C-alpha positions in Angstrom: 159.9 30.4 89.6 158.5 31.6 92.9 159.0 35.3 93.7 159.2 36.3 97.3 159.4 40.1 96.9 158.0 41.0 93.5 154.3 40.6 93.3 153.0 41.7 89.9 149.8 43.5 89.2 148.5 43.2 85.6 146.6 45.7 83.6 145.8 46.1 79.9 145.0 49.2 77.9 142.5 49.6 75.1 145.2 49.0 72.4 146.0 45.5 73.8 149.2 46.5 75.6 149.6 44.7 78.9 151.6 45.9 81.8 153.0 44.0 84.8 154.0 46.2 87.7 155.7 45.2 91.0 156.9 47.2 93.9 158.9 46.0 96.8 159.8 48.2 99.8 162.5 46.5 101.9 165.2 47.2 104.4 168.8 47.4 103.2 169.6 43.8 104.3 166.9 42.5 101.9 167.8 44.7 98.9 170.2 42.1 97.3 167.4 39.5 97.4 165.0 41.9 95.5 167.7 42.7 93.0 168.2 39.0 92.4 164.5 38.6 91.6 164.6 41.6 89.3 167.6 40.1 87.5 165.9 36.7 87.2 162.7 38.3 85.7 164.7 40.4 83.2 167.0 37.5 82.3 163.9 35.4 81.5 162.4 38.2 79.4 165.6 38.9 77.4 166.2 35.2 76.8 162.6 34.4 75.8 162.1 37.5 73.6 165.5 37.9 72.2 166.0 41.0 70.1 162.4 42.1 71.0 163.2 44.6 73.7 162.6 48.3 73.1 159.9 51.0 72.7 156.6 49.4 71.9 155.6 52.3 69.7 158.6 51.4 67.5 157.4 47.9 67.0 159.2 46.0 69.7 157.4 43.2 71.6 158.3 44.3 75.2 159.9 47.0 77.3 160.7 47.7 80.9 161.4 50.4 83.5 163.3 49.8 86.7 163.3 52.4 89.5 165.2 52.1 92.8 164.7 54.7 95.5 166.2 55.0 98.9 163.4 56.2 101.1 165.4 56.5 104.3 168.7 55.3 105.7 167.2 51.8 106.0 164.3 51.6 103.5 164.5 51.1 99.8 161.8 50.8 97.2 162.2 48.9 93.9 159.7 49.2 91.2 159.7 47.1 88.1 157.4 47.7 85.2 157.2 45.5 82.1 154.9 46.2 79.2 154.3 44.1 76.1 152.1 42.7 73.4 149.8 39.7 73.8 152.5 37.1 73.2 154.8 38.6 75.8 151.9 39.0 78.4 150.8 35.4 77.9 154.3 34.0 78.3 155.0 36.3 81.3 151.8 35.2 83.1 152.6 31.5 82.5 156.2 31.9 83.7 155.3 34.1 86.7 151.8 33.2 87.7 149.9 35.3 90.2 149.2 33.6 93.5 
């Protein structure tokens, strides 16, 4: 699946938790397209890692945070952060490879 708006940066902490973060700043007429990409990414994660979503410190495999801010009357910023263990990160990188 090619993503046009969400470009994920990957980082990893010393405990082996990986994080994928994407931010898209778009005008209001493009906001639905960004939301469609967010929905696709999250649908994949929920379908692939069924019953594994929740706080990582409570033993879950992956978690996410979604923020949407209206910066002005025409500009919106969407930030999607996904964190997970090694299996989640490997599967995510294979499904949504960096360009």
